[in-house]
N, C-alpha and C positions, 0 to 999 in steps of 0.2 A: 223374292219372298214378300208377301203382303206386309205392310207396316203394322206395328203393334196397335192394339185396340185403344190405347190412350190418345190416338190421333182423332178420335171422335169429337174431342173438345166439348163434351157434354157430361153432366153428372150421370152416373150409371142408371138411375131410375127416372130421369127426366125425359119426356117425349119431345122430340122435334121431328117434323115430317121428313122422311128420307127423300132423296132426289130421284130415286127410281120409282116409277109409277106403280109397279106391282107391289113393292114393299110399302109404298105410301097408302095403298088401298087396304092394307091390313088394319084390323082394329088395333088401337094403340097398345093394349096389353099384349097382344100377340107379337107385335113388332118389338116391344121392349124385351120380351123373353127371347126372341130370335136374335136381337142385337148382340147379346153376349157371345153368340157363336160366329158372328160376322167379323171379318177384317176388311180393310180397304186397300186397294192396289191401284196405281196409276195405269192409264191406258195410253200407251205410246204408239206413235205412227208405225204401222206395219208389224206391230207386236203380234206374235202367234200365241193365241190362247189355247187352242186345241189342234192337234195334228190327227189326220185320218188314221184310224186303226189303233191309236194309242189310248191307254186307259184315261178315263175322265177323273181327274183329281179334284177339280174345283168347278163350281157353278158360279157364273158371274152375273151380277145385276148392275148394268151400266148406269151411272149417274148422269152421264152425258157422253158425247162422242158417238161414233158408229162402228159397229162390228159387222163384218161380212162372213158368211159361210159360203165357201167356194168349193167347187169340185174340179179336179184336175184329170184330164184324159191321158191315155197312154202316150200320145204324141206331145204332151206338155201343155196343150191348150187348157185354159181355165175359164170358168164362168161362175158368176154368183148365183146361188139358189135362194138366199134369204139375207136380209139386212136386219140387224137388231140394234135398237137404241135404248133409251131410258124407259121405253114402254114395256120391255120384256126382260128376258134372261138368255144367257148363252150356256148351253149344256142341256138342252131339252131331252137328249137321249137318256139322261139319268132318270127323267120322269117316265119315259116310255119303256123302261125296263132294260135299257142297254147300259153297259159299263165302258163303252168305247166310243170315241167320236167317229161319225160317219163322213165328215167333211173337215176341211181345214177352216178354222176360224181365225181371222186376222182383223186387227184394228185398222179401219180404212180412214177414219177421221179421229184424231186423238182426242181424249177427254181427260178431265181432271182426275177421275178415279172410277172404279167399279166396286160395289160391295161384293165380297167373296165369301162363299159358303162351301166348306169341304163337301165333296160329293157324298161321302158316307153320311154326314149329318143331314144333307139335303134329302137323301133317301129315307132317313128316319123321320124327317118332317112330313114327307109324303105319306108314310105309313100311319101317321097320326090322324090323317083324314080331317085336318082342321081347315082354318081359313086360308092358309097358304096353299094347301092342296087344291082347294076350290078355285083359287085365282090361277094357279099354274095350269089346272085342267082346262079352264076357259081360254087361257093364253095359248095353249097347245092347239086347241081347235082353230083359233084365229091364225096361228102360224101355218098350220096345214092348209087352210083356205088360201092364205097368201101365196104359199108355194105352188098350189094348184093354179091359181089365177096367173101367176108369173109364168108358169110353164105354157099355158095357153097364149099368153101375151107374147112370149118369145117366138112362138111358132106362127102367130097370125098378124102381128102388128109391126109397122115399119120402125126402123131404128130410131128415127127422130121422136116418134111417139113414146117409145120405150125409154129413151133418154130423158124426156120430160117427166115421165112417171117416176123414174129413179130420183131425179133431182127434187121433185115434189115430196116424195117420201122421206128423203134425207132432210129436206128443209123442215118438215114436220117434227122429225125426231130431234134435230139439233136445236131448233128454236131460234136461230139467228140467220140473217140474210147472207152473211159471208162465212164460208167454211173452207178448210183445207181440202184440196182435190187437184189431182193432175189428170190430164187427158189420157195419159197412158193407163192410169189406174181405172178410170171410167171405162175405157175400152175393155179391160179385163172384166169389170163388173157386168158389162152388157154382152160380153162374148162376141165382140166385133173387132175389126181392125182399127188400129190407131188412126189411120187416114179417114175412116168413116166418122169417128168421133170429132176429128178436126173439122170436117166439112159441116157437121151438125152444129158444132160450137160456133163456127163462123156465121151460119145462118141465123141462129138464135141471138147472137151478139149484134148482127146488123139490124135485126128487128127490135132491138132494145129490150130484150127479154132477160138476158143474163150478161154478165161481164166475166170473161175467163181471163185470169192472169196466170202467171207462171205456175204457182202452186196453190191457187185458190179459185173459187168461183163465187160470184155474188148474184143473188136473185134480185133482179131489178124490177121486173113486172110479173108478180105472182099470178095475176088473173090470166095474162097472156100465156104463161107457162101451162096453166090448167087447160086453157083452150087448145094448146098444142098436144097435150097428152091424150092417150086413149081412155076408154071408159074404165080400164082396170084400176086406175088410181082411186077413183071414187068407190069402186066395188070393194077393194081391200080396206079402205078407210072405214066404210060402213060396217064391215065384218068386225074389225077391231073395236069400233065404238059399241056395237051391239053386244059383243061378248064380254068386254071388259068394263062396260059402264054399270053392269049389275053389281049390287053390293055383295061383299064377301059374306060367307056364312058366319 
C-alpha cells in the first residue's frame, strides 16, 4: 500500500516542485489541489505495477527510476514496447478510455518513489479538462510517437544501434551515469538473445563507451554512444521536447 500523505514533509498549502516532470509542469495552484489526492509509493526492482488484462487501480507518476511496459507472446518470449521515467506516467490506458492494462508494467531500474493517483480520481481529473488533461494529452501523443518509432526501429535497425538508443533514453530519464541493469534484463527489453547483448556489451566496453558490471552499467562516453545509436533516439527526443515543452493551459 502507498505510504500515508504525511510523508510529503511539506506544509499542506506550501508549494515545492514535484520530481515528476508532468506534475512539475502544472501551475502551482493546480498541483497543490491535486496533491491532496496523491500518495507516494517506492519503486522496487522488478516490481509489477500493472498486469495485462487486469483492472487499472492506480496511475503512477515516477519521481525517478525506470518502468517498462512489456508484451509477452504465447511462447513466453517478451519484449519492451515503451519505457517510462520521470517524464511521464504509467497507466495511460486510463486516459485513452480503457480500464484495464494492455501490457505488463514492471520496474526495470528502481527509484525512490512514484506519485500515485487512484485511477478513478485520475479519470475525474481528465473529465475536468484542466491543465493536467492538457499535459497528459500531449504526453500521450509523444508516447504513441515513441512506440511507433520503436516499432520501426526494431524492424529496421541493428541490435547494437537499438541497444545504444535504449541506453541513451534510459540515461536521459535517470539523470546519472551509473544505474542498475543486468544483461539478461536488457536482452528482454530489446527482444534479443542474452548472447547478443553480451557481444554488444563487450564491443561497447572495448571501445570505452560503457562499463558493464554484474548488476549495473555506467555510461563512460555519452557522445560515442550517440554516434553508435540510430536516428530514432534523436527523433523520439525531439517529439517529447516539442510536445511537452509547451506551457500547460
